[in-house]
C-alpha positions as CSV (number, residue, x, y, z in Angstrom):
1,X,13.3,49.4,50.7
2,X,13.9,45.6,50.6
3,X,12.1,43.7,53.4
4,X,13.9,41.0,55.3
5,X,12.1,38.1,53.7
6,X,13.0,39.3,50.2
7,X,16.6,38.6,50.9
8,X,17.1,35.2,49.3
9,X,20.6,34.8,50.9
10,X,18.8,34.6,54.3
11,X,16.9,31.5,53.2
12,X,20.0,30.0,51.6
13,X,22.2,30.5,54.6
14,X,19.6,29.5,57.2
15,X,18.0,26.7,55.3
16,X,19.8,23.8,56.9
17,X,19.1,25.3,60.4
18,X,15.4,26.1,59.8
19,X,14.5,22.9,57.9
20,X,16.5,20.0,59.3
21,X,15.4,16.5,58.3
22,X,13.5,16.1,61.6
23,X,11.1,18.9,60.6
24,X,10.3,17.1,57.3
25,X,9.8,13.9,59.2
26,X,7.2,15.5,61.4
27,X,5.2,17.0,58.6
28,X,2.8,14.1,58.1
29,X,2.0,14.0,61.8
30,X,1.4,17.7,61.8
31,X,-1.0,17.4,58.8
32,X,-2.9,14.7,60.6
33,X,-3.4,17.2,63.5
34,X,-4.5,19.9,61.0
35,X,-7.1,17.6,59.4
36,X,-8.4,16.5,62.8
37,X,-8.8,20.1,64.0
38,X,-10.7,21.3,61.0
39,X,-12.5,18.0,60.2
40,X,-11.1,18.1,56.8
41,X,-12.8,15.9,54.2
42,X,-12.2,18.0,51.1
43,X,-10.1,17.6,48.0
44,X,-8.3,20.8,47.5
45,X,-5.9,22.7,49.8
46,X,-3.7,25.9,49.8
47,X,-0.4,25.9,51.6
48,X,0.4,29.6,51.9
49,X,4.1,30.6,52.4
50,X,4.9,27.0,51.9
51,X,8.7,27.2,52.1
52,X,10.3,24.0,51.0
53,X,7.0,22.2,50.8
54,X,6.9,20.1,54.0
55,X,3.2,20.3,54.5
56,X,2.2,20.6,50.8
57,X,4.0,17.3,50.1
58,X,2.4,15.6,53.2
59,X,-1.1,16.6,52.0
60,X,-0.4,15.5,48.4
61,X,0.7,12.1,49.7
62,X,-2.8,11.8,51.1
63,X,-4.4,12.4,47.7
64,X,-5.3,16.1,48.1
65,X,-4.9,18.5,45.2
66,X,-2.5,21.0,46.6
67,X,-1.5,24.5,45.6
68,X,1.6,25.8,47.4
69,X,2.6,29.5,47.3
70,X,5.8,31.2,48.3
71,X,7.7,34.3,47.1
72,X,11.2,32.8,47.4
73,X,12.4,31.0,44.3
74,X,15.1,29.1,46.3
75,X,12.6,27.6,48.6
76,X,10.3,26.6,45.8
77,X,13.2,24.9,44.0
78,X,13.9,22.9,47.2
79,X,10.2,22.0,47.4
80,X,10.1,20.8,43.8
81,X,13.1,18.6,44.4
82,X,11.4,17.0,47.4
83,X,8.1,16.5,45.6
84,X,9.8,14.8,42.7
85,X,11.6,12.5,45.2
86,X,8.3,11.7,46.9
87,X,6.6,11.2,43.5
88,X,3.7,13.5,44.2
89,X,2.2,16.4,42.2
90,X,1.9,19.8,43.7
91,X,1.1,23.1,42.0
92,X,4.0,25.4,43.0
93,X,3.2,29.1,42.6
94,X,5.8,31.9,42.9
95,X,3.9,34.8,44.4
96,X,3.7,37.2,47.3
97,X,0.9,36.1,49.7
98,X,-0.4,39.7,49.7
99,X,-1.2,39.2,46.0
100,X,-2.3,35.6,45.7
101,X,-6.0,34.9,45.6
102,X,-8.0,32.3,43.7
103,X,-11.7,32.8,44.3
104,X,-13.7,29.8,45.7
105,X,-11.0,27.3,44.9
106,X,-10.0,25.5,48.1
107,X,-11.5,23.5,50.9
108,X,-8.6,24.2,53.2
109,X,-5.9,26.9,53.6
110,X,-3.0,26.6,56.0
111,X,-0.2,28.8,57.1
112,X,2.3,26.9,59.3
113,X,5.5,27.5,61.2
114,X,5.0,31.2,62.0
115,X,4.7,32.1,58.4
116,X,1.9,34.7,59.0
117,X,2.6,38.2,60.2
118,X,5.6,39.1,58.1
119,X,4.4,42.5,57.2
120,X,5.0,45.7,59.2
121,X,1.7,47.2,58.0
122,X,-1.2,45.6,59.8
123,X,-3.4,46.1,56.7
124,X,-1.0,43.9,54.7
125,X,-1.5,41.0,57.1
126,X,-5.3,41.6,57.0
127,X,-5.1,41.7,53.2
128,X,-3.5,38.2,53.3
129,X,-6.4,36.8,55.3
130,X,-9.0,38.5,53.1
131,X,-7.3,36.8,50.1
132,X,-7.5,33.5,51.9
133,X,-11.2,34.0,52.7
134,X,-11.9,34.9,49.1
135,X,-10.0,31.7,48.0
136,X,-12.0,29.3,50.2
137,X,-15.2,27.6,49.2
138,X,-18.2,28.0,51.5
139,X,-17.6,26.0,54.6
140,X,-13.9,25.9,54.0
141,X,-11.4,26.4,56.8
142,X,-8.2,28.4,57.3
143,X,-5.7,27.2,59.9
144,X,-2.9,29.5,61.1
145,X,-0.1,28.2,63.3
146,X,2.3,30.7,65.0
147,X,4.1,31.4,68.2
148,X,1.6,33.1,70.5
149,X,2.4,36.4,72.2
150,X,1.4,35.0,75.6
151,X,4.1,32.2,75.4
152,X,6.7,34.6,73.9
153,X,6.1,37.0,76.8
154,X,6.3,34.3,79.4
155,X,9.6,32.8,78.0
156,X,11.2,35.9,76.4
157,X,15.0,35.9,76.4
158,X,17.0,38.8,74.8
159,X,19.6,36.3,73.6
160,X,19.4,32.7,72.5
161,X,22.2,30.5,71.2
162,X,22.0,27.2,69.5
163,X,24.9,24.9,68.4
164,X,24.9,24.0,64.7
165,X,26.5,21.0,63.0
166,X,30.2,21.4,62.4
167,X,30.9,23.3,65.5
168,X,29.2,26.5,64.6
169,X,26.7,28.6,66.6
170,X,23.5,30.4,65.8
171,X,22.9,33.4,68.0
172,X,19.5,35.2,68.1
173,X,19.3,38.6,69.7
174,X,15.7,39.6,70.2
175,X,13.9,42.8,71.0
176,X,10.3,43.9,71.3
177,X,9.0,46.6,69.0
178,X,5.9,48.9,69.0
179,X,4.5,48.0,72.4
180,X,4.5,44.2,71.7
181,X,3.1,44.4,68.2
182,X,6.2,43.0,66.6
183,X,9.4,41.2,67.5
184,X,12.8,41.8,65.9
185,X,15.5,39.1,66.0
186,X,19.0,39.4,64.7
187,X,20.2,36.0,63.6
188,X,24.0,35.7,63.7
189,X,25.4,32.5,62.1
190,X,29.0,31.8,63.2
191,X,30.7,29.1,61.2
192,X,34.4,28.5,60.3
193,X,35.5,31.6,62.0
194,X,33.2,33.9,60.1
195,X,29.8,35.5,61.1
196,X,26.8,36.3,58.9
197,X,24.0,38.5,60.3
198,X,20.4,38.8,59.2
199,X,17.4,40.6,60.8
200,X,13.9,39.0,61.0
201,X,10.8,40.9,62.0
202,X,7.3,39.5,62.5
203,X,4.1,40.6,64.0
204,X,3.2,38.8,67.3
205,X,-0.4,38.0,68.1
206,X,-2.2,37.1,71.2
207,X,-5.0,34.6,70.8
208,X,-7.6,37.3,71.0
209,X,-5.7,39.6,68.5
210,X,-5.4,36.8,65.9
211,X,-9.0,35.8,66.4
212,X,-10.2,39.4,65.9
213,X,-8.1,39.7,62.7
214,X,-9.7,36.6,61.2
215,X,-13.2,37.8,62.1
216,X,-12.4,41.2,60.5
217,X,-11.3,39.4,57.4
218,X,-14.8,37.9,57.1
219,X,-14.5,34.5,58.8
220,X,-17.8,33.5,60.4
221,X,-16.4,31.7,63.4
222,X,-12.9,31.3,64.8
223,X,-11.6,28.7,67.4
224,X,-8.2,28.8,69.1
225,X,-6.0,25.9,70.2
226,X,-2.7,25.5,72.1
227,X,-1.2,23.0,69.6
228,X,-2.1,20.9,66.6
229,X,-3.5,18.2,68.8
230,X,-6.3,20.5,69.9
231,X,-5.1,21.4,73.4
232,X,-6.7,24.4,75.1
233,X,-5.2,27.7,74.3
234,X,-4.2,28.5,77.9
235,X,-1.2,28.9,80.1
236,X,0.5,25.7,78.9
237,X,-0.1,26.3,75.2
238,X,3.0,25.6,73.1
239,X,1.7,27.2,70.0
240,X,-1.2,29.5,68.9
241,X,-3.4,27.7,66.4
242,X,-6.4,29.6,65.0
243,X,-9.0,27.9,62.8
244,X,-11.4,30.2,60.9
245,X,-14.4,28.9,59.0
246,X,-16.0,30.6,56.0
């Protein structure tokens, strides 16, 4: 059965709403936060589930040799266009993150914008982290940035609606699955009198659950933060950021 993220039409239809220009403009600032949290002084980085290359390009602009991996050809094509416009070199790899591993190749690996936890089977998500661990050099760091379960539970709304340019509307109808292990969201894009519907499902992790998964994957130490500026992962955390060290 085809999984939701394998539907390329989802990424095509939602691209403008998921990746507006403002998100690209923030990428450099976000990478500065990443580097600060991990104390990055290396030369090679892996951007896993890189999408249209926001963070891969930002790292390449800083002189880092970047390998960026995604399984969606449409998103990689967008990334290549932006890299060419920015005049930077990035190695773009079309691959499922469950399959990609390059032993002892990178000083840093990142997964941003809730791009971790796509798989229904917990072992698949663990497999991704084990691949990352294998791909890092000794002392290398893995940073994962997602929406934390604690904040989602605090602010959960069954229905959200957001106006989109041109007078349309993006409606998200959410429900919790498997005793808060996953969240399912139906995305309904209403434009020009027509509606298109897609379903997105991702695992949701508390800080402790994500930390435990990273430790199980082999990481020697894991620290949690509430944003990319290093805030405490507490009641006011806006994101869940986990940094694992090999």
